[in-house]
TORKOL-4160 file (C-alpha; in steps of 0.2 Angstrom, whole numbers, padded with zeros to 4 digits, m for minus):
200
<pt num="1" X="0101" Y="m0127" Z="m0021"/>
<pt num="2" X="0092" Y="m0115" Z="m0009"/>
<pt num="3" X="0094" Y="m0098" Z="m0013"/>
<pt num="4" X="0103" Y="m0093" Z="0003"/>
<pt num="5" X="0115" Y="m0109" Z="0004"/>
<pt num="6" X="0131" Y="m0103" Z="0011"/>
<pt num="7" X="0125" Y="m0087" Z="0016"/>
<pt num="8" X="0124" Y="m0083" Z="0037"/>
<pt num="9" X="0111" Y="m0071" Z="0045"/>
<pt num="10" X="0108" Y="m0064" Z="0061"/>
<pt num="11" X="0091" Y="m0060" Z="0068"/>
<pt num="12" X="0090" Y="m0051" Z="0083"/>
<pt num="13" X="0075" Y="m0052" Z="0095"/>
<pt num="14" X="0071" Y="m0070" Z="0087"/>
<pt num="15" X="0066" Y="m0080" Z="0101"/>
<pt num="16" X="0047" Y="m0078" Z="0097"/>
<pt num="17" X="0034" Y="m0070" Z="0085"/>
<pt num="18" X="0041" Y="m0062" Z="0069"/>
<pt num="19" X="0060" Y="m0063" Z="0074"/>
<pt num="20" X="0056" Y="m0082" Z="0076"/>
<pt num="21" X="0047" Y="m0083" Z="0059"/>
<pt num="22" X="0062" Y="m0074" Z="0050"/>
<pt num="23" X="0074" Y="m0085" Z="0059"/>
<pt num="24" X="0066" Y="m0101" Z="0053"/>
<pt num="25" X="0062" Y="m0094" Z="0035"/>
<pt num="26" X="0080" Y="m0089" Z="0033"/>
<pt num="27" X="0087" Y="m0106" Z="0038"/>
<pt num="28" X="0073" Y="m0114" Z="0026"/>
<pt num="29" X="0081" Y="m0105" Z="0012"/>
<pt num="30" X="0098" Y="m0112" Z="0017"/>
<pt num="31" X="0106" Y="m0100" Z="0028"/>
<pt num="32" X="0116" Y="m0102" Z="0044"/>
<pt num="33" X="0106" Y="m0092" Z="0057"/>
<pt num="34" X="0111" Y="m0083" Z="0074"/>
<pt num="35" X="0096" Y="m0083" Z="0084"/>
<pt num="36" X="0098" Y="m0070" Z="0095"/>
<pt num="37" X="0088" Y="m0067" Z="0112"/>
<pt num="38" X="0089" Y="m0054" Z="0125"/>
<pt num="39" X="0080" Y="m0063" Z="0139"/>
<pt num="40" X="0070" Y="m0080" Z="0133"/>
<pt num="41" X="0085" Y="m0092" Z="0131"/>
<pt num="42" X="0073" Y="m0106" Z="0131"/>
<pt num="43" X="0062" Y="m0098" Z="0116"/>
<pt num="44" X="0079" Y="m0096" Z="0107"/>
<pt num="45" X="0081" Y="m0114" Z="0110"/>
<pt num="46" X="0066" Y="m0120" Z="0103"/>
<pt num="47" X="0068" Y="m0109" Z="0088"/>
<pt num="48" X="0085" Y="m0117" Z="0085"/>
<pt num="49" X="0079" Y="m0133" Z="0089"/>
<pt num="50" X="0065" Y="m0131" Z="0076"/>
<pt num="51" X="0079" Y="m0126" Z="0062"/>
<pt num="52" X="0091" Y="m0139" Z="0065"/>
<pt num="53" X="0077" Y="m0154" Z="0066"/>
<pt num="54" X="0071" Y="m0147" Z="0049"/>
<pt num="55" X="0090" Y="m0149" Z="0043"/>
<pt num="56" X="0095" Y="m0132" Z="0045"/>
<pt num="57" X="0110" Y="m0122" Z="0054"/>
<pt num="58" X="0106" Y="m0111" Z="0069"/>
<pt num="59" X="0114" Y="m0106" Z="0085"/>
<pt num="60" X="0106" Y="m0096" Z="0099"/>
<pt num="61" X="0116" Y="m0081" Z="0107"/>
<pt num="62" X="0111" Y="m0070" Z="0121"/>
<pt num="63" X="0114" Y="m0052" Z="0120"/>
<pt num="64" X="0106" Y="m0035" Z="0123"/>
<pt num="65" X="0107" Y="m0024" Z="0107"/>
<pt num="66" X="0107" Y="m0009" Z="0117"/>
<pt num="67" X="0124" Y="m0011" Z="0125"/>
<pt num="68" X="0138" Y="m0010" Z="0113"/>
<pt num="69" X="0148" Y="m0025" Z="0120"/>
<pt num="70" X="0133" Y="m0036" Z="0118"/>
<pt num="71" X="0129" Y="m0030" Z="0100"/>
<pt num="72" X="0147" Y="m0033" Z="0096"/>
<pt num="73" X="0146" Y="m0049" Z="0104"/>
<pt num="74" X="0130" Y="m0055" Z="0094"/>
<pt num="75" X="0139" Y="m0051" Z="0077"/>
<pt num="76" X="0155" Y="m0059" Z="0082"/>
<pt num="77" X="0145" Y="m0076" Z="0086"/>
<pt num="78" X="0142" Y="m0076" Z="0068"/>
<pt num="79" X="0159" Y="m0075" Z="0063"/>
<pt num="80" X="0165" Y="m0086" Z="0076"/>
<pt num="81" X="0153" Y="m0100" Z="0072"/>
<pt num="82" X="0150" Y="m0098" Z="0052"/>
<pt num="83" X="0166" Y="m0088" Z="0047"/>
<pt num="84" X="0156" Y="m0074" Z="0038"/>
<pt num="85" X="0140" Y="m0063" Z="0039"/>
<pt num="86" X="0129" Y="m0060" Z="0025"/>
<pt num="87" X="0112" Y="m0053" Z="0033"/>
<pt num="88" X="0108" Y="m0043" Z="0048"/>
<pt num="89" X="0089" Y="m0042" Z="0053"/>
<pt num="90" X="0086" Y="m0029" Z="0066"/>
<pt num="91" X="0071" Y="m0036" Z="0074"/>
<pt num="92" X="0072" Y="m0032" Z="0092"/>
<pt num="93" X="0060" Y="m0021" Z="0099"/>
<pt num="94" X="0049" Y="m0016" Z="0113"/>
<pt num="95" X="0033" Y="m0005" Z="0116"/>
<pt num="96" X="0023" Y="0003" Z="0130"/>
<pt num="97" X="0008" Y="0013" Z="0127"/>
<pt num="98" X="0001" Y="0027" Z="0138"/>
<pt num="99" X="m0005" Y="0046" Z="0138"/>
<pt num="100" X="0008" Y="0059" Z="0137"/>
<pt num="101" X="0005" Y="0063" Z="0155"/>
<pt num="102" X="0010" Y="0045" Z="0161"/>
<pt num="103" X="0027" Y="0045" Z="0151"/>
<pt num="104" X="0042" Y="0042" Z="0162"/>
<pt num="105" X="0061" Y="0044" Z="0159"/>
<pt num="106" X="0064" Y="0025" Z="0160"/>
<pt num="107" X="0051" Y="0022" Z="0148"/>
<pt num="108" X="0057" Y="0033" Z="0136"/>
<pt num="109" X="0075" Y="0028" Z="0137"/>
<pt num="110" X="0070" Y="0009" Z="0137"/>
<pt num="111" X="0061" Y="0010" Z="0121"/>
<pt num="112" X="0073" Y="0022" Z="0112"/>
<pt num="113" X="0088" Y="0012" Z="0118"/>
<pt num="114" X="0081" Y="m0006" Z="0112"/>
<pt num="115" X="0072" Y="0000" Z="0097"/>
<pt num="116" X="0084" Y="0014" Z="0090"/>
<pt num="117" X="0101" Y="0012" Z="0098"/>
<pt num="118" X="0101" Y="m0006" Z="0096"/>
<pt num="119" X="0098" Y="m0004" Z="0077"/>
<pt num="120" X="0112" Y="0006" Z="0076"/>
<pt num="121" X="0124" Y="m0003" Z="0087"/>
<pt num="122" X="0122" Y="m0020" Z="0078"/>
<pt num="123" X="0123" Y="m0012" Z="0061"/>
<pt num="124" X="0139" Y="m0003" Z="0066"/>
<pt num="125" X="0147" Y="m0020" Z="0072"/>
<pt num="126" X="0140" Y="m0029" Z="0056"/>
<pt num="127" X="0144" Y="m0018" Z="0043"/>
<pt num="128" X="0163" Y="m0021" Z="0042"/>
<pt num="129" X="0158" Y="m0040" Z="0039"/>
<pt num="130" X="0144" Y="m0039" Z="0027"/>
<pt num="131" X="0151" Y="m0039" Z="0009"/>
<pt num="132" X="0145" Y="m0037" Z="m0009"/>
<pt num="133" X="0126" Y="m0044" Z="m0010"/>
<pt num="134" X="0124" Y="m0044" Z="0007"/>
<pt num="135" X="0108" Y="m0036" Z="0017"/>
<pt num="136" X="0104" Y="m0026" Z="0033"/>
<pt num="137" X="0085" Y="m0027" Z="0035"/>
<pt num="138" X="0076" Y="m0016" Z="0048"/>
<pt num="139" X="0060" Y="m0022" Z="0055"/>
<pt num="140" X="0049" Y="m0006" Z="0058"/>
<pt num="141" X="0031" Y="m0002" Z="0062"/>
<pt num="142" X="0015" Y="0005" Z="0054"/>
<pt num="143" X="0013" Y="0016" Z="0068"/>
<pt num="144" X="0025" Y="0028" Z="0061"/>
<pt num="145" X="0011" Y="0032" Z="0048"/>
<pt num="146" X="m0005" Y="0029" Z="0057"/>
<pt num="147" X="0000" Y="0037" Z="0073"/>
<pt num="148" X="m0012" Y="0028" Z="0085"/>
<pt num="149" X="m0016" Y="0037" Z="0102"/>
<pt num="150" X="m0006" Y="0034" Z="0118"/>
<pt num="151" X="0010" Y="0028" Z="0107"/>
<pt num="152" X="0020" Y="0044" Z="0106"/>
<pt num="153" X="0037" Y="0037" Z="0113"/>
<pt num="154" X="0035" Y="0020" Z="0102"/>
<pt num="155" X="0029" Y="0029" Z="0087"/>
<pt num="156" X="0044" Y="0040" Z="0089"/>
<pt num="157" X="0056" Y="0025" Z="0089"/>
<pt num="158" X="0049" Y="0019" Z="0074"/>
<pt num="159" X="0050" Y="0036" Z="0065"/>
<pt num="160" X="0067" Y="0035" Z="0069"/>
<pt num="161" X="0069" Y="0020" Z="0061"/>
<pt num="162" X="0062" Y="0023" Z="0046"/>
<pt num="163" X="0073" Y="0039" Z="0046"/>
<pt num="164" X="0089" Y="0029" Z="0049"/>
<pt num="165" X="0084" Y="0016" Z="0035"/>
<pt num="166" X="0082" Y="0029" Z="0023"/>
<pt num="167" X="0099" Y="0036" Z="0028"/>
<pt num="168" X="0108" Y="0018" Z="0026"/>
<pt num="169" X="0099" Y="0015" Z="0010"/>
<pt num="170" X="0109" Y="0029" Z="0003"/>
<pt num="171" X="0125" Y="0019" Z="0006"/>
<pt num="172" X="0136" Y="0014" Z="0022"/>
<pt num="173" X="0153" Y="0016" Z="0012"/>
<pt num="174" X="0154" Y="m0002" Z="0007"/>
<pt num="175" X="0148" Y="m0012" Z="m0008"/>
<pt num="176" X="0131" Y="m0021" Z="m0001"/>
<pt num="177" X="0113" Y="m0018" Z="0001"/>
<pt num="178" X="0109" Y="m0008" Z="0016"/>
<pt num="179" X="0094" Y="m0001" Z="0024"/>
<pt num="180" X="0079" Y="m0013" Z="0019"/>
<pt num="181" X="0063" Y="m0013" Z="0028"/>
<pt num="182" X="0053" Y="m0029" Z="0028"/>
<pt num="183" X="0033" Y="m0029" Z="0031"/>
<pt num="184" X="0027" Y="m0046" Z="0033"/>
<pt num="185" X="0011" Y="m0041" Z="0040"/>
<pt num="186" X="0007" Y="m0033" Z="0024"/>
<pt num="187" X="0010" Y="m0047" Z="0012"/>
<pt num="188" X="0024" Y="m0037" Z="0002"/>
<pt num="189" X="0041" Y="m0032" Z="0002"/>
<pt num="190" X="0047" Y="m0014" Z="m0002"/>
<pt num="191" X="0062" Y="m0004" Z="0002"/>
<pt num="192" X="0054" Y="0007" Z="0015"/>
<pt num="193" X="0041" Y="m0006" Z="0022"/>
<pt num="194" X="0037" Y="m0008" Z="0040"/>
<pt num="195" X="0031" Y="m0021" Z="0051"/>
<pt num="196" X="0017" Y="m0019" Z="0064"/>
<pt num="197" X="0022" Y="m0030" Z="0079"/>
<pt num="198" X="0035" Y="m0028" Z="0094"/>
<pt num="199" X="0048" Y="m0039" Z="0097"/>
<pt num="200" X="0062" Y="m0042" Z="0109"/>
C-alpha cells in the first residue's frame, strides 16, 4: 500500500513549477490532491490530468489565498470532494525584485498578501480539519538567509514565513504535526528548511 493511501492533501499554487511537482508526488504516494490555482486553470487541469492518467485522484480548485473567503473555499473543496484533510502545502508565492527606491505600495501589499497573509488564511481554514498525524508544510525560500540585492520586500515575506512556521511548529492547539518547511531544491527535508523558487 502507498504510504499516503487514504490521505487528502491541498497544495496551493499547484498549477506549475514546484507546486505541480509536489501535487504529483503526493498523488503518486496515494493521496487524493486538491490542486489549487489562482489564475492558470489550464495549468491546474494539466496537473490533474497527469495525476489521474497515472491512476491517482485529484481535482483543480481555483482560489486566491490572500482572500479569506477563497482560502476557505480551497479547504472546503477538500472536505466536499474527499471528506477529510490530512496535509496542507502552502506553496503559493509571487516575487518582484527592484531597488528600494523603486518599491511601490502595490508591490509590497501584493507580495505580503499572497506570500504571508495567504499562508495564514489557508492554515486558519485548514487547522480545524487536520487531525493527529496530519501536516502543514510551508514552502519558503533561501532568500531569507542569503538576502540577495534588490529583494527587500520578497525577502521580507520569506523571513515572515520562517517566523510563522517556527511559531506553528510549537503547536496550533490540536494534535497534529504543524509548521514544517520543505526544501526540494537542496535535496533534503528539515523542519525549518526552505525552497528557493516563487510560485502562484
